[in-house]
N, C-alpha and C positions, 0 to 999 in steps of 0.2 A: 756427255751422256744425257740423254733428253728425259729418264725415268728416274728421280731420285730413290735410290734404296728405302723402302720404309719402314725397314727393322731399324734401319739408323738415326731414325728422328725418335728422339727425347720423350717420353709420354708422362715422365714425373709430374706428380701435381695435376696431370691432366687425363688420368684413366675415366673418372668421372664425366660425364656429359656438361659442356657447359652451360651456364643460368639462361634460359630462354632468352631472347631479344626480340622485342616486339617489334615487327617488320612494319611494312605500310599497310596502312588501313585498308580492310577489303575494298571499300568502293574507288578507292584509288587502284586497286590492284584490277579490278574491274575496267575501270575505263582505259589504263594500261595496256590489258590482256585484248581488249576488245580488236584491235586490227586481225587479232588472229582470225576473225570471221569473214572478212571479204577475203582473204587469203585461200583459206581453206574450202569457201564458198567458191572460188576460181578453179581450183582443182582438178575435184571430180569432173565437172563437165566435161572437161578436157579429157576424160578416159572414156565416160559414157556416152557422150551423143555428137560432139562437137565433130570428131573425123567425121562420123557416118552422117552427119547432115552436110557437111562441106561436099562429101561424094553425091548424095543422092538429091540434094535440091540446086548443090551450086554447079555443080558436072565435074568436076576436079575428079581423075581418076584415083583409085586406091594407093598406085603406086606412086604416083606424084603427092599423094598427101603423107604417104607413110615417111618417103625421104624428107618430106620438108619438117613433120614432127621429130624423125631422128635428127635431124642436124638440129632442131631446136633444143631440144631433150640435150645434145652434147654440147650446146653453148652455154645452156643450163648450168649442166654439169661443171664445164670450164670456167668459168665465171664465179662459182661458191669460194674456191680458195681464194680468190685475187680480192674480190671484196672482202672477205674475211679479214687478208691481211692488211688490207688499206684501210678499212675501218678501224683496225687496232692502232695505226699509226696517225690518224686524224687527230689534229689538235686544233680546234677551232672554241672562241668565245660559248659557242653553242652547244660544245660536247663534241664529243668523236662520233656518236651513233646517231645522234640525230640530225643531222645533215645528208646523212647518206638515206634514214628511211623516209625523209621530206622530197628530197629528189627522187627517190624511187617511189614514192607514192604514186609522183604525177607521170613516170614514163609506166607503170602500172595501170592507172587510170585510161590511159591513152591508148594502151595493147589492147585492156579489155575493152574500151570502145571500137576497135576496129575489131577484134574477132566476132565479139557478140553481135555487132551492129554492120555486117558486112553490104557492101552496094549490091545491085543485083545481080551484076555480073562479076565474079573472083578470078582473076590471073592468078597461078600458082605466086607471082613474087608475091602480091599482096598479101597471100597467108603469111609468106614466108618474112616479110617485114611485121607483119603483125605479132606472129610468135617471138619474133628477136627483140621489140621492145616489153613484150609483156614479159618473157623471161627476165629481161635485165634488171625491169622495176621487181620483178618476184624477188630475185636474189640481193637486191640493194635493202629491199624491206626484210626480209626474212632474216638474211645473216646477222645484221646489227641487234635487230631485232631479238632474236635469241638470245646472243651475247649479252646484248643490257640487263636482260633477264636474268644472267646467272651471276652479273657483277653489281645486281640492287642487294644482295647482302652475303656476307660471308657466311653464315650459321648455316650447318648443316640441314635441319629440318626446316628453316625457314625459305631454303631453297627450293626444297621439293614443295612449298605452300606456293611460292610464287609461280613456278611452273605448272601446278595445278590449276592455277586461274586460267593460264595461258591455252592448257588441252581443253578445258572444260569450253572456252569460247571457242576453239576448233572443233570441237564437236558439235557446238551450237550453230556453227555456220554449216559446217557437213550435213546435219536434220536440216535446217533449211532451205538449204538448196535442192535437198532431194525432195521435200514436200511440193517446192512448187512445180519440177515437170511431172510430179506423179499427179497431181489437180489438173494440170493440163491434159494429161493424158485420157483422164476421164471423161473431160469437157470437151476438146477438140483435138482428138486423138494422131488427127494426121495432119496438123499445124506444126512441122518441126520449126517451123522460124519463129512462132511464138516463142516455144520453148526456149529457143538461142535468145530470144529478146529479153524473155521475162529475166533468165539469169544473168544477163549482161546489167537488167536495171538491179536486180539485187546485190550486184558488186559493188556498181557504181554509188549507189544509193546507200549502201553502208562504209563506203571506204572515206569518204571526205570525214564525216562527224567520227568516225573510229580514227583515222589521221590526227586530227584534231585533239582527241581523247588521250591516245597514245604518248603524243610528241609533248602534252603539258600536265599529265596526270602525276609523275614522278620526275623528280631531277634525276640527273647523272650522278653518280657517285665521283668524287675527283680524281684523276688518276696521278698515283706517285711517278717521280720521275724514274728512268730506267738506269738501274746502278752499271748495265753492261753496255758495250756499244752495240749498237744497233745492226744488223746481219743483213742480208740480202732475201728478197723471196725464196728461190728454190733452196737455197739453205736453212730459211727458215721451216719452210714444208717437208724437208728431209728430216729433219728435227723432231716434228710433230710425226709424222710417219713412222719414226723411231720410236715413239711412246707406247711402251707396253702396254701399260694402263690404257690408253685409250685404245689401240689397237683390238683390247677385248673387250670395250664397251662398244667399239664400231660392228666388231664381228656380231654379238650377241644382238644390236640394233637391228643389224641386214638380216640375222633370221627370226626376228619377231615380224619384220616387214614382211619376209619373204613367205612366212606361215599365214599372214594375214592377207596378202594376194592372192594365194593359192585358195583360198575361202570366198574371198570377193570374184574371183575369176571363174569358180567353178560353181556357186550358189545359183547362179541361174540355170547352168546345165541339170543340175541337179533336181530343182524344183518340176523342172519340164521336163525332161526325160525319165527320171526314177521316180519320183514323188506323180508326175503328171499332174501337177497343178502349177500352170505357167502362171495363173492370175495370183500366185504367190511369192513370184522372183521378186519385185521391186517391194512387196510389202514386208519381206522378211528382213531383206536389208534394212528399209527403213526402220523396222521394230525395232534392231539391233542397234542403231545408231539413239534411240530415243533413250532407250537404257543406257546406253553410251553416256548421255549427258550425265547423267547420276552415280555414274561411276568414279570421276575423278577426287569428290569428296571423300568417296568411301576409302578409296586406296591412300589418300592421304591420311586418313585416321591410321590405318593400317601402317602407315611408312613412318609414324611416328612412334609408333610403340614398336617395330621390329626392327626399323632402319632401312636404308635402301637396297641393301644388297639382298636381304633376306626376303623383303615385300617383292620386289622384283622376279627371284624365284618362286615364291609364291604363287606369284598371278602367271608366271609362267606354266608352270605345271598344273595351275587349276584349268587353265586354257587347253593345256595338253589333252588332261581329262573330258575335258567337255567336247573335244575332237573324238577322242577315243570313242566315248556316248553314241556318237552321231553311228557307228556300225550297227547301233540296236532299233534303229531308224528305219522301217518300212512303211511301203507306199499308203497304208490305211491308219497311219501313227501321224497325222499331223498335229496332234496335239504335242506329241514327243519333241516334233521338229519345232514346235514355237517356244517350248519349255528351254531348250538348249538356246535359240537365238536370243532369248531372255538374258540367261545365263553367259553366253557368248557378249552379250552388250556390256555387262556389269563388268566382266575382267578384259575387256578388249584394249581399255588403254593403261592399265598395272604396269607391264612392262615399257611401252614407250614414254610414260610420265618419269618412273622411277630414275631410266637409262639417260634421258634428256638431263634429269640435276644432277648426274654423277658426274657429266661431261665438266660443268663446271669446276667441281671437286677436283679431276683429274687436271684441270687447266691450273687448278694452284697449286699443286705437286709441282707440275711443270715450271710454273715459274718459280717456286722456292728453290729448284734446282738449277734453272738457266737465268734467273734473274729478269726474263722476260715475260709480259704477260700477253699472251697470245690467245685469250679469250675467243676472240672472234674467229680467227683460222681454225681453233678448235671445234667451234659448232658449225663451221663451214666444210669442215670433215668429217660431222656427224651427219651432216644433209648426204654429202657423196652416198653414207652408209645408207640411208633413209629411202634413197633413193635405188639402191644398187638392188635392196632385199626383193622388191616385186619385179624387177626384171629377172632375178633369179629365180622365184617362186612359179612366174607363168613360163618363165624360158624354159623348167624343169617340167612343170606338170601338164601342160596342154601336149607337147610332143610324147609323152609319157603315154597319155589318153589315146591319141592317134595310134600310138604302137599295139596297146592293148585293145583296139578293134573300135575304141568309140567313133557315130557317125552324129557329129550335132546334127546337121539338117536332114538326116534320114532316120530309118528303122534299124537300133543298134541292138544287137543278139542280146540275150538275158547276159552272159559272162560277162561284156562289155559293159555294161548298166551295173553290173554288180562290181567291177573294176572303178568305174566313175565312183561308186559312193567311198568306195577302198581309199581311192587317190584323196577325195572330198575330205574324209576322216583321219586320216594316218599322215597325209602330208602335210596339214597344218600342225597336228600333233607332234610331228619329228623336228619340226623346223622351233616348236618353242621348248622341247626338251632339250634340244641341241644350245637355245639360246641361256636356258637355264644354267648346262653344265659348263657354259664359257665362262661365268661370273660366280660360280660353285664357291670358291676359294677366293673371289677378287679380295686383296690384302687392304681398302684404304675404306675402312670404315670410319664410325662417327669420332673415335677416341683418337686416331690418327690423324683424320680431317682435322681437328681442334687442338693438335699439336702444331700441324701447317700454316694455321690461321695464325695461331701465335705468333709465330716466327714470321712470316709475311708483316704482319702488323708489326713487331719488332721494327724489321726491316725498314716499312714505309714510314715511321716516326723518324727515321734517321733521316729521308731524304727529303727534297722539296717536291712541291703538288705543282704538275704541270698545269699551264695554263688549257 
């Protein structure tokens, strides 16, 4: 059985939270988390304008680009659990996560250079090879990077603090990469290649120092020897996907990202077609991310007071309320739309932050039950859920809008525009409510996690440490 029955964990002398343990200094966590800046900065352009530019400027057909990006994303998803499993099993004198991140950085930099600085003539094979290298490097960084963060501390709230630094760096990366194209659009709106090159320059300029800082800022924790015999990849994957605690976190995160993708995918349609304000389509999204940078420390403080589960639920319900409030927005009420965008920015990372921190706690429970540390594999599966959410959200919202009569390129009937507003508001709200419901009675709280950590520490003390 992959999940240990939590009610069977003795909590005598552990009902109170353990004494606070000081984790890595803030400056070290900033250095460690800096790798999230180029990673997040590279992801958004792949959605916003890279496919459009490869079609409009380099002459590839939309069908060809669609197939290439589909295969690239399929490769990205398929490689996640493989890298997670292999990084869990890697044993070198440099650690088990560092070698993967270093090698992934070289591939990620090469793939970024190929994607954002293409030749004048781009055959389909070139784009396919560039995406293959890009996604391989991305996965080799992202999965060990997330697992390493989850292993830096076994303390319940300290894990939230570490992930907060990572998520804040991700928000900064997204903000910076959004500013560049926005400025270029004001200066040289027709120069798509300049926008492509500027994004590539940002990624490459931040990647090298971020790699150096992340690999040297904090030491990897020692790895206790496994008590049980190592089993194969497919058996490990089966055990992970059979872990009921993990599945609840995954489903909740998929709902969160589905709601976020609906909002992101429809915000331009809403500004242009319903509000009649095309000049605000990019500005509102940018405004949301500006306040999103400040949201991490805010939700860390709330999480310390309430706990991860309660904070995630509160954040998801707050986001649901904000989205429902969009029903009160009408074309002459830009002020209310701006206010709700600010509120959305301040709450947008709450669920992502807490759920990501909860994965490491669930991995601890799994290790206690099975005797195997599979933190890397757990985060690779979490990554799958994060990628599945947007596909679900947009895959449902866009066909629904088409069925309701909305025409993005032409004039839509008033009823279709009203339908656009309701889908834009209620789609994300429903997803956030579902996310909260999935973890409403999540049993792994601070008290039980403290008991799990005591049991794991006692077990580790009786085992040798692997090199």
